[in-house]
N, C-alpha and C positions, 0 to 999 in steps of 0.2 A: 795292597800289592806293592806299594812303593817303599815298604820297609824291609824288603828282602835283600836288596843290593847293599854293598858296603856303605855307600853314601846314605842311603835310606836308613840303615841301622843307626848310623851316627846322628842323622838329623832327628830321628824319633827318640833318641836317648840323650846322650851327652849334649848334643847341639840344642835340643829343645830345653833342657834343664838350664844350660848356661846362657843361651842367646835368644830364647823364645820370645822375649819382649821386643827384640830389635826388628824394625820393619824390613831391613835387608835380609834377615834370616827368614822372616815370614814369607817374603817373596821367593826365596830359594825353595821353601816348602811347596808353595803353589806351583812354581815352574817344574819342580822335580815330579810332583804328582801329574801334571800335564804331560810331561815327557813319558812317564810310564803308561799313561792312557794312550799316547801315540804309539808306543811299542806294541800294546795290545791290538791297536788298529792295524798295524803292519802285519802282525800274526794273523789276524782275521782276514785281511786282504790276501795274504799268501794262501790260506786255506780255501778261500772262496774263488780267487781269480788267478792264482799261480804266482810263480817266482818273478816273472817279468813285471807285472803290475806292482808287486811288493817292492821290487828294486827301485822302481820309480818313486814310490813313497819314501823309501829310505833316503833317496837323493834330494827329496823335497822337504816335507813337513818334519820328518824325523830329524834330519840334519839341523833344521832351523831350531827345533825345540832343544836339541842337545846343546847347540851354541848358546841359546838363551840361558840355560842352566849354568853353563861355564862362565858366561859373562857376569851373571849375578853372583856367583861364588867369588869372583875377583872383586866386585864391588863390596861384598860382605867383608872380605879380608882387608880391604882398604879402610873399613870403618871399625875394626876391632882393635 
């Protein structure tokens, strides 16, 4: 599921081939996967409990996971 967005496509192709051995890259892969899992959770919450509860999740865990991916990308760029 995490290989469908533009970042995921790059991570699973060029990124993996060129940087797959770097711990910073491996951490991006993990965090990116976790982010997509969180996205699915928000969708599931929306379906089960409605938009109000889903919006709360967007403002909480979703935003946190997104920020973690972004921060790790910056660390990765600092090390290549």
